[in-house]
C-alpha positions in Angstrom: -17.4 -2.9 6.1 -17.4 0.6 4.6 -18.9 2.1 7.7 -16.6 0.2 10.0 -13.8 1.7 7.8 -14.9 5.1 8.2 -15.3 4.7 12.1 -11.6 3.5 12.0 -10.7 7.0 10.4 -12.5 8.9 13.1 -11.0 6.8 16.0 -7.5 7.5 14.3 -6.3 3.9 15.7 -4.9 0.6 14.3 -7.2 -2.0 13.2 -6.9 -5.7 12.1 -8.1 -6.2 8.6 -8.7 -10.0 7.6 -8.9 -10.6 4.1 -7.5 -14.1 3.1 -10.2 -16.6 3.5 -7.7 -19.3 2.5 -5.9 -18.4 5.7 -8.3 -17.2 8.4 -5.5 -16.6 10.8 -3.5 -14.1 8.7 -4.4 -10.5 8.9 -2.8 -6.9 8.5 -2.5 -4.1 11.0 -3.3 -0.6 9.6 -4.4 2.6 10.0 -7.3 3.7 7.5 -6.6 7.0 5.7 -9.2 7.1 3.0 -12.2 5.3 2.2 -14.5 5.4 -1.0 -17.2 3.0 -2.4 -14.9 0.1 -3.5 -11.3 1.0 -2.1 -9.8 2.2 0.9 -6.1 3.5 1.4 -4.4 2.2 4.4 -0.9 2.7 6.0 0.3 -0.9 7.0 2.3 -1.5 10.2 4.3 -4.9 10.5 4.1 -7.4 13.1 7.3 -5.8 14.9 5.7 -2.3 14.9 7.3 -0.7 11.9 5.7 1.5 9.3 5.2 -0.9 6.0 3.8 1.4 3.3 0.8 2.8 1.7 -1.8 0.2 0.3 -4.9 0.5 -1.8 -7.3 -2.4 -0.9 -10.6 -3.6 -2.1 -13.3 -3.1 0.5 -15.3 -6.3 -0.9 -12.2 -8.5 0.1 -12.5 -7.7 3.8 -14.3 -10.3 5.7 -13.6 -9.2 9.3 -12.2 -6.0 11.2 -11.0 -6.3 14.8 -10.5 -3.1 16.8 -9.0 -2.5 20.4 -7.5 -6.0 20.8 -4.3 -6.6 23.0 -2.3 -7.2 19.8 -3.0 -3.8 18.4 -2.4 -2.1 21.6 1.0 -3.9 21.7 1.7 -2.9 17.9 0.8 0.7 18.6 3.3 0.9 21.9 6.1 -0.6 19.6 5.1 2.0 16.6 5.5 4.7 19.0 8.5 3.4 20.9 10.4 3.1 17.6 9.5 6.7 16.5 7.7 5.3 13.4 5.8 7.8 11.3 4.6 8.0 7.6 4.5 11.0 5.3 1.3 12.6 5.0 -1.0 11.4 2.4 -1.9 14.5 0.5 -3.7 13.5 -2.5 -7.3 14.4 -2.5 -8.6 12.8 -5.8 -12.0 11.0 -5.6 -10.6 8.0 -7.1 -8.6 6.4 -4.5 -6.6 4.4 -7.4 -5.6 7.5 -9.2 -4.7 9.3 -5.7 -2.5 6.4 -4.6 -0.9 6.5 -8.0 -0.3 10.2 -8.2 0.9 9.9 -4.7 3.5 7.4 -5.4 4.6 9.0 -8.6 5.0 12.4 -6.8 7.3 11.0 -4.0 9.1 8.6 -6.5 8.1 5.5 -4.7 8.5 2.0 -6.0 5.2 0.2 -6.5 3.9 -3.2 -6.4 0.5 -3.4 -8.8 -1.6 -6.4 -8.5 -3.6 -7.4 -11.5 -6.5 -9.7 -11.3 -5.8 -10.9 -7.6 -2.9 -13.0 -9.1 0.3 -11.4 -10.8 1.9 -8.2 -10.2 4.0 -5.7 -11.9 6.7 -3.6 -9.9 8.8 -0.6 -10.5 8.3 3.3 -10.9 5.3 4.9 -12.3 5.9 6.6 -15.6 2.5 7.7 -16.8 -1.1 7.7 -15.3 -4.1 8.5 -17.5 -7.9 8.1 -16.6 -8.1 4.4 -17.8 -4.1 3.3 -18.1 -1.1 3.0 -16.1 2.6 3.0 -17.5 5.1 1.4 -15.2 8.8 1.4 -15.7 9.4 -2.4 -14.5 12.0 -3.4 -12.1 13.2 -7.0 -11.6 13.7 -8.2 -8.0 17.2 -7.1 -8.1 16.3 -3.5 -8.9 17.5 -3.7 -12.6 15.4 -1.8 -15.2 13.2 -4.3 -17.3 11.0 -2.5 -19.9 7.9 -1.0 -19.4 4.2 -2.3 -18.6 1.1 -0.8 -19.5 -2.2 -1.8 -17.8 -5.7 -1.0 -17.6 -6.7 0.6 -14.2 -9.8 -1.6 -14.1 -7.6 -4.7 -14.0 -5.7 -3.5 -10.9 -6.8 -5.1 -7.8 -4.5 -3.7 -5.2 -1.4 -1.1 -5.0 1.6 -1.0 -2.5 4.1 1.5 -2.4 6.9 2.6 -0.1 6.5 -0.7 1.8 9.7 -2.8 2.9 10.1 -4.6 -0.4 9.5 -1.5 -2.6 12.0 0.5 -0.6 14.6 -2.4 -1.1 14.0 -2.1 -4.8 14.5 1.7 -5.0 17.6 1.1 -3.1 19.1 -1.4 -5.5 17.9 0.6 -8.4 19.6 3.7 -7.1 22.9 1.7 -6.6 22.6 0.4 -10.0 22.1 3.7 -11.5 24.6 5.8 -9.3 26.8 3.2 -8.2 26.1 4.8 -4.6 23.7 4.1 -2.0 
């Protein structure tokens, strides 16, 4: 699948990515930004053609990629008609996990970090080292809730600036400043 993702970068178009073997009708639409041996960084686009954040995914989880479908063509039209854009992903670290974490930290994005393909931790990145990550945890209401330190090797995906994370950031800002 790595070669298919690299082709998608060159084509500069959206693709359908299938990762959920339990629900084979479920897929995500995304633009591929970066590919390394084990991971890819994507910009996800929602079913309504809206930008939906940056995501680090594991390439081994992908079992199917579709290109050029009518569905993709329609999503591309919606994306353009709604003037959707994403900021430039300007982190160039070879380790894509460190790259997306530094990008999220620099832009003060709320993140959702999945551990062991099961649970997740959400909040703001406080500190990043070569093997550990410290997150200032936020509840679903945007309330600060302590800190989590996790090993990078236990992280299975990372999402930032997606719809839920933007809502968390807004709620957090309101709590902190009493102003939106």
